[in-house]
C-alpha positions in Angstrom: 15.8 31.6 -0.4 18.2 32.6 -3.2 21.5 32.5 -0.9 20.7 29.1 0.3 20.3 27.8 -3.3 23.7 29.4 -4.2 25.4 27.9 -1.3 24.0 24.4 -2.2 25.0 24.8 -5.8 28.4 26.0 -4.8 29.0 22.8 -2.7 27.6 20.6 -5.5 30.1 22.1 -8.0 33.0 21.8 -5.7 32.2 18.1 -5.0 32.1 17.6 -8.8 35.4 19.1 -9.5 36.9 17.1 -6.5 35.5 13.9 -8.0 37.0 14.4 -11.4 40.1 15.8 -10.0 40.6 12.6 -8.1 40.1 10.7 -11.2 42.6 13.0 -13.0 45.1 12.5 -10.4 44.8 8.7 -10.4 45.5 8.4 -14.1 48.5 10.9 -13.9 49.9 9.0 -11.2 49.5 5.5 -12.4 50.0 5.9 -16.2 53.0 7.3 -18.3 52.2 10.5 -20.0 52.3 8.8 -23.5 49.0 6.7 -22.3 47.1 9.6 -20.5 44.9 10.5 -23.3 43.8 6.9 -24.2 43.4 6.0 -20.5 41.5 9.2 -19.9 39.1 8.7 -22.6 38.1 5.1 -21.5 37.5 6.2 -18.1 35.7 9.5 -18.6 32.3 8.2 -19.7 31.9 5.4 -17.2 33.1 7.6 -14.3 30.7 10.2 -15.2 27.9 7.9 -14.8 29.3 6.6 -11.5 29.7 10.3 -10.3 26.1 11.1 -11.0 25.1 8.2 -8.7 27.5 9.6 -6.0 26.0 13.0 -6.2 22.7 11.4 -5.8 23.8 9.6 -2.7 25.3 12.7 -1.4 21.8 14.4 -1.9 20.1 11.7 -0.2 22.3 11.9 2.7 21.6 15.7 3.0 25.2 16.9 2.3 23.9 19.9 0.3 21.4 21.1 3.1 22.3 24.0 5.3 23.2 21.9 8.3 26.0 20.4 6.1 27.6 23.7 5.4 29.6 23.3 8.5 32.3 20.7 8.6 31.5 19.3 12.0 31.9 15.8 13.3 28.4 14.9 12.4 28.9 16.0 8.7 32.2 14.2 8.5 30.6 11.0 9.7 27.8 11.4 7.1 30.3 12.0 4.3 32.4 9.0 5.2 29.2 6.8 5.2 28.3 8.2 1.9 31.5 7.7 0.4 31.5 4.1 1.6 27.9 3.7 0.0 29.2 5.3 -3.2 32.3 3.0 -3.6 29.9 -0.1 -3.3 27.5 1.3 -5.9 30.5 2.2 -8.2 31.8 -1.4 -7.8 28.4 -2.8 -8.5 28.1 -0.7 -11.7 31.6 -1.6 -13.0 31.3 -5.3 -12.4 27.5 -5.8 -13.4 27.1 -3.6 -16.5 29.2 -5.0 -19.3 28.6 -1.7 -21.3 31.1 0.2 -19.1 33.9 -2.0 -20.5 36.3 -1.5 -17.6 36.6 -3.0 -14.2 39.0 -0.6 -12.5 39.9 -2.3 -9.2 42.9 -0.2 -8.0 41.9 2.9 -10.0 38.7 3.0 -8.2 40.2 2.8 -4.8 42.8 5.4 -5.6 40.5 7.7 -7.1 38.0 7.4 -4.2 40.7 8.1 -1.6 41.9 11.1 -3.5 38.4 12.4 -4.0 37.3 11.9 -0.6 40.5 13.9 0.6 39.7 16.7 -1.8 35.9 16.8 -0.9 36.7 17.0 2.7 39.5 19.8 2.1 37.0 21.7 -0.1 34.2 21.5 2.4 36.4 22.7 5.1 37.3 25.5 3.0 33.9 26.3 2.2 32.9 26.4 5.8 35.9 28.5 6.8 34.8 30.9 4.0 31.3 31.3 5.2 32.2 31.9 8.7 34.5 34.6 7.9 33.8 36.3 4.6 30.2 35.9 3.7 28.4 37.2 6.8 25.2 39.2 6.4 24.8 41.3 9.6 21.1 41.3 10.7 19.2 43.9 12.6 15.8 42.4 14.0 13.2 45.1 14.4 10.6 44.0 16.9 11.7 41.6 19.8 10.1 38.7 21.4 11.3 35.5 22.9 10.8 33.7 19.7 13.0 36.4 17.8 15.6 36.1 20.4 15.8 32.3 20.2 16.1 32.4 16.5 18.9 35.2 16.5 20.8 33.1 18.9 20.2 30.0 16.6 21.7 32.1 13.8 24.8 33.0 15.8 25.2 29.5 17.1 25.1 28.2 13.2 27.7 30.6 11.4 27.6 28.2 8.4 24.2 29.8 7.5 26.0 33.1 6.7 24.1 35.4 9.0 24.9 37.2 12.1 22.4 38.7 14.4 24.2 41.9 15.3 21.3 44.0 17.0 17.7 43.4 18.4 15.5 46.6 18.4 12.6 46.4 20.6 9.3 48.4 19.6 7.8 48.4 23.2 8.7 47.7 26.9 7.7 44.0 27.1 9.9 42.0 29.4 12.4 39.8 27.5 14.7 36.9 28.4 18.3 37.6 28.8 20.6 37.3 25.6 24.0 38.1 24.8 22.9 40.0 21.6 22.8 43.8 21.7 19.3 45.2 22.4 18.7 48.8 21.1 16.0 51.1 22.2 13.6 52.5 19.5 14.8 55.3 17.5 13.5 57.4 14.6 16.7 57.2 12.6 18.3 53.7 12.1 21.1 55.3 9.8 23.8 55.4 12.6 23.2 51.8 13.9 23.1 50.5 10.3 26.5 52.3 9.4 28.2 51.3 12.9 27.2 47.7 12.9 27.6 47.2 9.0 24.0 46.0 8.8 23.0 44.8 5.4 19.6 43.0 6.3 16.9 44.2 8.4 14.3 41.7 9.5 11.0 43.2 10.7 8.5 41.5 12.8 4.9 40.9 11.5 3.2 43.6 13.3 5.6 46.4 11.9 3.4 46.7 8.9 0.6 48.1 11.0 2.9 50.9 12.7 3.2 53.7 10.4 6.3 55.3 12.4 8.3 52.1 11.9 7.3 51.7 8.2 8.3 55.2 7.5 11.7 54.6 9.1 12.5 51.6 7.0 11.2 53.5 3.9 13.8 56.0 4.6 16.5 53.2 4.5 15.9 52.4 0.9 18.7 54.7 -0.4 21.2 52.9 1.9 21.0 49.7 -0.1 19.9 47.7 3.0 17.6 44.7 2.0 14.5 43.8 4.0 12.7 40.7 5.0 9.8 40.0 7.1 10.4 37.7 10.1 7.9 34.8 9.2 9.4 34.3 5.8 13.0 34.7 6.9 12.4 32.2 9.6 10.4 29.7 7.5 13.1 29.8 4.8 16.1 28.9 7.3 14.4 26.4 9.6 11.6 24.8 7.4 8.9 25.3 10.0 6.3 27.9 10.6 7.1 30.3 13.5 4.9 29.7 16.6 3.8 33.5 16.9 2.3 33.3 13.4 -0.1 30.4 14.0 -3.4 32.2 14.0 -6.8 32.1 12.5 -5.5 34.8 10.0 -2.6 32.6 9.2 -4.9 29.7 8.1 -7.2 31.8 6.3 -4.4 33.5 4.3 -2.4 30.3 3.6 -4.8 27.4 3.7 -8.2 28.4 2.8 -8.9 27.8 -0.8 -5.6 26.5 -1.4 -6.6 22.8 -1.9 -4.2 22.1 -4.7 -6.6 19.9 -6.5 -4.3 18.7 -9.4 -1.4 18.0 -6.9 -3.6 15.9 -4.5 -5.1 13.9 -7.4 -1.7 13.1 -8.8 -0.4 12.2 -5.4 -3.1 9.9 -4.9 -2.4 8.2 -8.2 1.2 7.9 -7.4 0.3 6.6 -3.9 -1.8 3.8 -5.5 0.9 2.8 -8.1 3.8 2.7 -5.6 1.5 0.7 -3.1 0.7 -1.9 -5.6 4.3 -2.3 -6.2 5.0 -2.6 -2.6 2.3 -5.1 -2.1 3.9 -7.4 -4.5 7.0 -7.4 -2.7 5.3 -7.7 0.7 3.5 -10.9 -0.6 6.8 -12.3 -1.5 8.5 -11.8 2.0 5.3 -12.3 4.0 5.9 -16.2 4.6 9.6 -15.4 6.0 8.3 -12.8 8.2 5.4 -14.9 9.5 7.7 -17.8 10.2 10.1 -15.7 12.0 7.5 -14.1 14.2 5.9 -17.5 15.0 9.3 -19.2 15.7 10.4 -16.2 18.0 7.2 -16.1 20.2 5.7 -19.7 20.1 4.5 -19.7 23.8 2.6 -16.5 23.3 1.0 -17.9 20.1 -0.1 -21.1 21.6 -1.6 -19.2 24.6 -2.8 -16.3 22.2 -6.0 -15.3 24.4 -4.2 -15.1 27.4 -1.3 -13.0 26.2 -3.0 -10.5 24.1 -3.7 -7.2 25.8 -6.3 -5.6 23.6 -8.4 -6.3 20.4 -5.8 -4.9 18.0 -3.3 -7.6 19.0 -2.8 -10.4 16.3 -0.5 -13.1 15.9 1.3 -11.6 13.0 0.0 -8.0 12.9 -1.2 -5.5 15.4 -3.9 -2.9 14.8 -4.0 0.5 16.6 -6.6 3.2 16.2 -5.2 6.5 14.7 -6.7 9.9 13.6 -6.6 10.6 9.9 -7.8 13.4 7.6 -10.6 15.7 9.0 -10.4 13.8 12.3 -11.7 10.4 10.9 -10.3 7.5 12.7 -8.8 4.5 11.2 -7.0 1.2 12.1 -3.1 1.6 11.7 -1.5 -1.9 10.6 2.0 -3.0 11.4 3.8 -6.3 11.7 4.1 -7.4 15.4 7.7 -6.3 16.6 6.8 -6.5 20.2 5.5 -9.5 22.4 1.8 -10.0 22.7 0.6 -7.8 25.5 3.3 -5.4 25.2 1.1 -2.5 26.4 0.7 -4.1 29.8 4.5 -4.0 30.2 7.1 -1.2 30.9 6.9 1.6 28.5 10.5 2.7 29.0 11.6 2.7 25.3 15.3 3.5 25.9 15.8 0.5 28.2 18.4 -1.9 26.9 16.7 -5.0 28.4 13.1 -4.0 27.2 10.9 -6.8 28.2 8.6 -5.9 25.3 11.1 -6.7 22.7 12.1 -9.9 21.1 15.0 -10.7 18.9 13.2 -11.1 15.5 11.0 -8.1 16.3 14.0 -6.0 16.9 15.3 -7.1 13.5 11.8 -6.1 11.9 12.1 -2.7 13.6 15.7 -2.1 12.8 15.0 -2.7 9.2 11.7 -0.7 9.2 9.9 -4.0 7.9 7.2 -3.8 10.8 5.9 -0.5 8.9 5.2 -2.3 5.6 1.5 -3.3 6.3 0.8 0.5 6.3 0.9 0.2 2.6 -2.6 -1.5 3.0 -3.7 2.0 4.6 -2.4 3.8 1.7 -4.4 1.6 -0.9 -7.4 2.2 1.2 -6.9 6.0 1.1 -6.5 6.5 4.9 -2.7 7.5 4.7 -0.4 8.7 2.2 3.3 7.7 1.7 4.2 11.3 2.8 2.4 13.4 5.3 2.1 14.4 9.0 2.4 11.2 11.2 -1.1 9.9 12.5 -1.3 10.0 16.3 -3.7 8.1 18.6 -7.2 9.6 19.4 -6.4 10.1 23.1 -3.1 11.7 22.2 -4.8 14.0 19.7 -7.6 14.9 22.2 -5.0 15.9 24.9 -2.8 18.0 22.5 -5.9 19.8 20.9 -6.5 21.1 24.5 -2.9 22.0 25.1 -1.8 23.3 21.6 -3.8 26.0 19.9 -5.2 24.8 16.3 -3.6 21.3 16.7 -6.4 20.0 14.7 -5.3 21.9 11.7 -2.6 19.3 11.0 -5.4 16.9 10.1 -6.3 18.9 6.8 -4.2 16.5 4.8 -4.0 12.7 4.8 -1.3 11.3 7.4 1.8 9.8 5.9 4.1 6.9 6.6 6.8 9.5 6.7 6.7 13.2 7.0 8.6 16.4 7.2 8.8 16.5 11.0 10.1 13.0 11.2 13.2 13.7 8.9 13.6 17.1 10.3 13.5 16.5 14.3 15.9 14.4 16.4 12.9 13.4 18.5 9.3 13.7 17.4 7.9 11.0 19.7 7.3 12.7 23.1 4.5 15.2 24.3 7.1 18.0 25.0 8.1 17.9 21.2 4.5 18.1 19.9 4.4 22.0 19.6 7.8 21.9 17.3 6.4 19.0 15.5 3.3 20.9 14.6 5.4 23.8 13.2 7.2 21.3 10.7 3.7 19.9 10.0 2.2 23.2 9.1 5.2 24.1 6.8 4.6 20.8 5.1 0.7 21.5 4.6 1.5 25.0 3.4 4.3 24.0 1.0 3.4 20.5 -0.1 4.4 19.7 -3.5 6.0 16.8 -5.5 9.5 18.4 -4.8 9.0 18.5 -1.0 7.5 14.7 -1.2 10.4 13.7 -3.0 12.9 15.4 -0.7 11.2 13.8 2.3 11.4 10.4 0.8 15.1 10.7 0.0 15.7 11.9 3.5 13.7 9.0 4.9 15.8 6.5 2.8 19.1 7.9 4.2 17.7 7.7 7.8 16.7 4.0 7.0 20.2 3.0 5.7 22.0 4.9 8.5 19.8 3.2 11.1 19.0 6.8 12.2 15.3 6.2 12.8 13.2 5.7 15.9 
């Protein structure tokens, strides 16, 4: 959405100004006026290169996405972590790249402190302006529980720049309670538009088939009010497909014939090239991982047949059946980060003293090293680096009965990471499966190299911030 891009670009521009302002202030404070031009000239080019890396780190950390428009505690913590990582990168560049010609110890620290203060102040100002001055008052035409939940989401996230002012129902269906005003249908929206200062009308999908409402919206054109259909508006702001839209017609309109052959061929070629590079790295570290696993669980390895719970349990690896593209099953490989026979033990994942864990396995899991063998699945074409996360056959069979069209997430190859994994706080439970499917369908509909790169960068941030599960 245009407004979303504008806000993100504004944040980016402000951050760049703050970075250069920090450098300028550092030079003005530390050097006499007579030396200013000379010092500025020798610092400008090296710091410009460093700043480009800083902006990249900010982007990876999600500091230009809509949830970062508000300067809440989570965003501040993310900004502090990003600045710390940026300072480390800057120090490495200055001391390891001789072409830079400078090694500014004190200057780098002073500039980093000043720039951080300026960035934090700029973002607080930006958030305040969004909350107070850039509101788009929205009237939702057509009300349902999903519309109400989304309208309340907008009002709970003022940094998005929208206020749900009025909900106008088109029938007498019972609705959940809400603090947002619900208006009765009327043939003339003019008075409501004027009184509530509405600048955007979001119409539900079924409005197009009802002539009286289409005519009513048509009569609003001279007022300058803009219009949006609910599915597109919802999708652009949340990054997922609205539940009410998921139907046979939606799949026919959005997915039939849309195979994106060139994209799929290019993605497969990229998967193979990247997987080969990863394989070389895995070969180098495999002996160390093998020794760590063996030394951590010697008793289990000696009595291997006694401890293993199923055929997929191995000394170094474990294999587990998963469902891939078009419902085909394959065996999913990982380094063994739990004890042999873990499936016979307690399944309470949140327990601090989980008896399934062992120390080296925790390290593998914390560093995501246990996921590396899935590169073999990528080479075989069973998985991609990016796609919906593959699930067990019994889990898929259960969810196909509980969630309509669940099998449609199998239209593309599963991935090591995916849009749902980087967008949701928790995607591991059955209760979260419907929302997870919304994100997966968004990915299937909008999949592209740009979206894949965004997912990979977000995954990288999750890994370095230990935010994964």
